N, C-alpha and C positions, 0 to 999 in steps of 0.2 A: 467548871469550864477548864479545859486543858489548853494551854497556850504554847505554841511553838513560834520561833522566830527564824526567818530565812536569812537573817543578817548575822555577821560575825562581829565580835567585840561589843562595844557599848550600844545598847538599843534604847537609850533614854529618849531619843527623839520620837520614838513610837509610843511612848507611854500614854499620852493623851488619847490616842485612838483606841488602844487596847482598853483603857478605862472606859471609853465611850461604849464599847461593846459590852463590857462587864456591867456598866450602869444600866444599860437596856435590860439585861437579864435580871438584875436585882429589883429594878423598879416596876417591871411590867405587871407583876401580880397585884400590887397595890393599885396601879393605874386601872387595870381591868376591873378590880373590885369596886373602885370608886365610880366608874362610869357605868357599871352594870353590864358591860360587854364581856361575854365569856369566850374564851379560846376554844378550839375544837376538841380539846381534851384536858385532863387534869394536870398534864405535864407543864413544865415551864414554857411560856409562850415563845421564847426564843428557840427552844428545842423543837417546838411545833413548827415554827417558821422554817428552820433549816431542814426539817424532815421532808419538805416539799421541794428542796433544792437549796444550793448554797447562796449565801449573801456576801456581798463585797462592799465594805466601807472604803471609800477613796478620799484621801486627804492630801492637800498640798499646803505648804507653808508659804506665807506671803513673801514676795521678793524684798530684798534688803532696800531700805529707803535711801534714795540718792546714791545708790551704788555702793554704799558702805556695808561691810559685812558679807559673809558668804551667801550665795544663792542656794539655799538648802533644798535637798531632794524631798519629794513626797513619798507616799507609801500607801499600800493597800492592807486592809485587815480582812482576810477571808474567814468566814464563819460557816462551818458545815457540820453535818451530823457526825458524832463520834464522841469518845470519852465516856466517863462514868455517868455524867449527867446529860448525855445526849448532845453536847456541844463541844466542838473543837475549833480553836482559833489559831490562825497562822498570820504572822506579820511579814509582809513582803515589801522590801524597799524598791522604789522605782526611781533610780538615779537620774533618768532623763526628764522626769516630771517635776521640774523645779518650779518655784513660784513665778519666775519671769517667763518661763515657757508656757505655763498655763494662761497667764494674762495675754501673752502674744497670740496663742491659739484662739482665745476668745475674741480678741480684736480682729484678727484676720478672718475668722469664721463669720462674724457679724457682717463685715464688709463684703465678703464674697457672697454671702447669702442674699443680702439686699441688692447687690449689683448683678446677681444671676451669673456670677463667674464660676462656671463648673470646674475649670482647670485649677483655680486657686482652692476651691472647696475640696477637690480631690487631694491636693497637696497637704492641706491641713488634716484631713481624715487619715492620710497615710502616716503623718507624724504622730498623731494621737494613737494610732494603732501600734506603731513601733514602740512608743514610750510607755504606753499604759496597758492596752488590752492584750497585746501579744505576750507580755510577761504574766498577766493575771490569768488568762484562760487556761494554759497548761497546768498551772498550780491548782486551779479549781477543777481540773480533770476534764476540760472541755465539756461542761454540762450542757444538756439540751435547754436548760432554763437557768437564768441567773438574775438575781435582783441586785441592783446597784444602789448604794447609799452615798452619793458624792457630797462633798461639802465645798464651801467657798465658790470660787469661779468655775470649778469643775461642773457644778450643776447647770451651767449655761452652755455646756458643750454636748454635741450629739454623740456621746460615747458609744451608743448602740450601733452607729453606722461607721465606726472606725474601720479602716482598711487593714486587714490582718492576713498573715501567712500561716497556714496550717499544714498544707501538703508539702511533700518532698520536692515537688517541682518549683516551689517558691511562689506560686501564683497567689496574688492578693485577691481577697474577696471581702465584701462588706460583712461585718460581724452578724448582721441580722440574717444572713444566709446560713449561719452556723449555729445560732442559738436564739431562743426567745429571751429578749432583754427587757426587764421592767425596772422602774425606778420607785423608790420610796423615801420619804423624808426621815422616817424612823421605823424601827421594827414594830413599835406600838401601833402606828397608823397602818402598816402593812397587815398586821394580824387582825386589826379591826375591820379593814376592808375585805379581807378574805372571809371573816365571819359574816359580814353583811351579805356577800355574794352567796354564801352557802345557805343563808336563811331565807333568801327571796323565793317566793312562790311563783308559779306560772312562768318558769323559765324553760325554754326549749332545750333539746338535747345538745345543741351546739353552744349552749352557755349564755345565750342572749334571749330576751323576751321577744314576742311578736309585735310589741307595741313601740311605735316611733313617734316622737314629737320633734318636729323640725322647724327651725326659725332661720330665715336667710334674708339678708338685705345687702345688696351690692351696688357699687358704683362702677364707673369705667375702669378704675384702677385694679379691681379684683373680680370683675364680672366673669371673665373667661374661666378662671379656676373655680370660683364659688358656685356659679350656676350649674355647671356640669356635675360637680361633686354632690350638690344638694339633691338634684333630681335622681342621680344614680343611687344614692344612699336610700332614699325613700322607697324605691322600687323593691327593696329587699324585705320589706315588712308588710304583713297582712293588715294590721291595724295601724294606720298612720294618720297623723294630723299635722298639717303643714301650714306655715305662715311665711309667705314670700313676697318680696317687693312691697307694693302698696299695703298689703294686708299685715305686714310685719311691723306694726306699731307697738310700742311698749305696753299701751293700755290693752290692746287686743290680746297680746300674748299673756299678760298678767291675768286678765279675765278668763281666758281659756284655760290657763293652768289651774286657777282656783276652781273653776267649774268641773274640769276633767278629774282633778285629784279628789274632789269631794264625792263625785258620782262613781268613779271607778279607779281606786288607788292601786291598780295592778302595776307591776314593775315595768319600766320603760327605758328605752334609749333616748336620751335628749341630745339633740344636735343643733348647735348654734353656729352659723356661718356669717360673719360680718366683720367690720372693723371693731377694734376693742382698744381700751386704754387702761393700764394699771396705775393706780395711785398708791405709791408706797408710803406716802405720808398719812393718807386717810384711806386705808384698804377698802372700807365699805363703799367708798365713792368710785371704785373701779367699775367699769361699765362696758357694755356692748352698745354700739351705735346702730340704731334701727331707724325706721321711717318715721319722721316727725308726724304726729297726729294732727297738728294745726300750725299755722304760721307762728314763728317765734319759738316753737318747741324744739329742743335739741334732739329729741328722739333717743334718749338714753335709757337703757335698761340696766339699772345699777345692781351691784351685788347686794346692797342693802334691801332692794326691792325683792330679790329672789329669796333672801333669808326671811323676809317678812311673810311672804305668801307660802313658802315651802314648795317642794317639788315631789313629795311622796317618795316612793321607792324607785331609785335610779340604779339600774344595773351598770350603765355606762353613760358617761357624759363625753361627747365629742365636741371639743371647742376649736373650731376652725376659724381662728381669729388672731390677728397680730397681738403680741404681748400677752396672750392668754395664760402662759406659764412663766412669764419673765420674773425672776427674782430681782431684788435690788442690786444694782451694780456696786454700790458701796458696802452692802452687807448681805451677801447672797445666802447666808445661813438663815436669815429672817425671811422665810419663803412665804410671804403674803402675796397671793395672786388670785386671779379668777379660778384657776385650777384648785387651789387650796380651799377657796370658798365653796366649790362644788363638793369637795370632800366633807366640809363642815355641814353642807346640806344633806349629807347622807349617801352620796354616790359611792358605789362599791369600786369604781374605777374611773379614771379620767384619761382620755386621749387628747393631747394637744397637737394641733396641726395648723401652723401659721404659714405666712408667705415663704419663710425660709425653709419650711418643710417641703415645699414643692421643688425647690432647688435640690434639697437633700434627696428627694424621691428620684429625681433624674440621675443623680450621681450613683445612688444605690443600685438602680436598675441597670446601670451600665457596667457594674463591677460584679 
């Protein structure tokens, strides 16, 4: 691995993140051998990952406690194809991405998203674009595809929707109009998910199977968004099985999944649209709230239930639920969530789409 630094002078602040990228490279072969998952070739898995496009580790240092000490800047580690072993790494300092700035962005974004405040949401996305993604994208060569590996509170921000300037006229556009942005907790999980996707059978030319399993339960608080989304999504699939409103009980869904997967284990898109709650203390108790089957029943479809019954081959899981991808506010690097549970179930990819995403969609479509 060849390492370049875009900073001058002492680069000791960037040591941990460079080592993080190096550790990924050294440890992946043993990890793949232990799990039995094989990469797409005999080369180093990290080299295989960057052969499909660059990766970008993003890290911020926590703000100084009680205002004592400097508010240190964060940085990016860009990993792309190059060098004798197929991997080249560049450290890029991001002076405006301080610990206090990241915390402020997260707090402001959460408040704006839940209040439906488009103007404040746009302001936060502009600041994130200026401080983070505008410096990163030119150094990455404005790729058509980029995988982000953020840590800490950065994982709670919609970096893919940052407002960036690329053209000479200075016009700002949402980053999703310029590139396909994906997220991954580690290169190991990214490589494993790509291997799963490549191994699935009965997938159509556009990359998704024809089979759809949809579950939706809504109340007045989310009815408008969920009902329309659920019905529109199901119409795009030839082979579809849906459970909505009264039919969306945990027992009915579990029984159908067991029966369906035993009779026909073909790959599927799984779509769950409902309220959800993440339990960071007991992750397996995280759940979707569905229709209670009987009086006194809470109607909870728990992550432990899904892990028990299994879901077969999942090309894509779409989780349209609040908190479906929320990491812990106290320790965001411990990313235990409903989304990570679906990766554990064997999904090749997860799309998280909560109430704040609907605010984000309106902002993105207006820029």
